[in-house]
N, C-alpha and C positions, 0 to 999 in steps of 0.2 A: 507514472507513479506505480508503484506497486503497492497491493493491500492483501491481507489474508484474513478470513473471517469465519468463526464458528457460529452455529445457529444463533444462540444468544451469545458464540465466539466469532472474525473476517481477516505494478512495477512501474518516468518523467525524468527523465523528467520530461514523458508524462509520469505518473507516480505509481507505486504499488503498495498494496496493503493486504492484511490478513486479519481474521477475527474469530472469537470463541465465546461460549456461554457466560453470561454475566452472573448466573446463579443468584444467590440471595443478597448480594452486596449492593444491588441497585434499588434503593428504597424510594428514591424520588421518581416522579412521573417520567416515563420514557419520552425522550426527545429525538426527533429524526431530521435528517437532511438527506434528501434523495433516498438511496438504499442503505444508508448508514444510520445506526441507532446508538443511543447512549446505553442501551442494555447489552450491547455487544462488547467484547474485548477486541480491540483493533490494533494490529501491528502494521505500521507503514514503513516501507523501505524505499531507498533511492530518493529521499527527499532532497530538494535543492535548498531553497531558503526557508523551508518549513512553513510556507504560507498555506499549503493545502491542509496540513495537520491543524494549523491554527484556525482555519475556516471551520473544520469539524468541531474543534474544541469550543469555539464561540457559539456554534449552533446548539451544542449539548449543554452549555453552561458550565461544564467541567470537562477535564481530560483525564480523570482518574481511570478511565477504561481504556486508555491509549498508551502505546509505546511507539514513539517516532524515531526512526533511525536514518542516518546518512553516511555515505562513504567518506565524506569530508571530515577532517579533524576540526576541532573548534577553531584553530588558528586559520585554516583555509576557508572555513565558513565566513569568518570575519573579513577576510581578504577579498573573497569573491562576491559577496552579497551585501548590499547596503542595509538591508533589514534583517539579515539572518540572525544575528545575536539577539536583537530585540524580539523577534518572533519566538526564539527559544525561551527567552525570559518569560514571555507571556504564556507559553505552553507550560513551563514549569510552575508558574504561579497558579495555573489551573490543575496542578497535580499530574501532569503528563511526565512520563519517564522518557527522557531524550538521551539517545545513545549515539555517539560519534564514532567514525571509523569502522562501520559495520559493512562488510562486503556481502551483498545479497546472494552471491554465488557460494558463500561459505557460512551463511548465517546459522545453519543448523548446528555448527560447531561452537557458536557463541555461547558462553556459559549461561548467561541470564536467559537468553531466548530459548536455549535447549531445555533448561529446567522449567520454564513457563509453558512448554509444549505449544506453545503457540504456532544492445546490439544483438544479434541472434544468440550468441553464446551467453551473453548476460541474461537474456530472458529465459533461455533453457536452464541455465544454472540456477536462476531464481526459482523457477517452478519446481525443479528437483528438490531444492532445499526447503521451500515453503511446504511442499507435500509432506515432509517428515514432521511438520509442526501441526498438521491437521488431525482431527479425530474423525473417524469414519461416520458419515451421516450428519456431521455437524458443521465442519469447517468449509470456508470458501476462500478461493484465491481470486482477487480482482486485478486485472491488468487493463489499464487504459492505454489505448494504442491508436496511432494515426491510421486513417484509411487511405486507400489508393496506392499507386505505384510509388516507390518500390516496397512499401510496407506490407502490402498484401502477400508478397512473396515469402514473408516470414512464416506464414501458415501456422499461426498460433494454435489453432484447434488440433491440427494433426500432431504438432510437437507435444501438446498436452496429452493426447491419447497415447502416445508412445511411452510416456512415463507413468501411465496409470491414472490420469485425470480425465474428467468428462465435462464438456460444456453444459452448464445448467441454464445459462441465459446470456443474452448480449443486448445492451441498450446504448443509445447514443450518449456520448459524453459531452456535456455543455459546461464550459468554464464558468458561465454566469450563475450556475446553480450553486457555486461555492464562493460566496462573497469574500473578497480579500485575497483569493488565490491568484498567484502570478507564476505562470510557467517561465522557467529560466533556461538559458542556453547551457549554463554550467561549465562549459569548456571554451577554449579559444581566448582571444584577447579581450573579450567583453562578456565574461560569464554571467554578469548580473542582468544582461539584456534579455528581453522577451522575444518571442517570434510568433508568427501567425500559426495557430494550431490547425486550422482547417477542420475537415470532418474527422471525428474520432469516435471510437467505440470502447465501452467498458465491457470486457469479457469476464464472466463469472464461472470459475471452474470448481468442481468438487472432486472428492475421491471416487474412483470407479468402484462400484459395489462388488462384493464377491459374486453375487448372482450374475453380473455381467460377464464374468469369466467362466460361467457355466458350472460353478461349484455349488 
């Protein structure tokens, strides 16, 4: 998955997300699931059947702080995943903005995402684009990634550093922490099928501060 997150603002299938300050529009008590909070504005990219987004929304009781995106069109979502359309309906019923046909490597050019400031090439492209949606000192980019060979050869931390991001934290990703989430193959003859995740880690990146450049 992919995710981007700002202080009180934050790549699946594992998934990616990003998020930003919730400011004064979060009047209800803050609700959390792992390192995600209802007080953050959260952008999720690379969603499969949207079950990860829905897991967050159910934990928060609302999804008004979330934007969930997928490369799939609505038609391909319905064709590939048995629960995809229903998950989207549940998200929208919880006030989540769902966007289809969003390329994570080009998302900074998407009109809505740009105005909201929110494989190796795919991950690198995602990080470059997500970086432009962060505010210095606030935003985070979360990438949940499989451990071990050959995935460690992707060297996410070094790639991030080369484009001006710095690793802030890394923690073990556990699927059971997100009730209802189902990882999907997304491609091939059985895109709706799941697969063993094995050991995975969520990496949290932020913008490299000006001080770290010696300025």
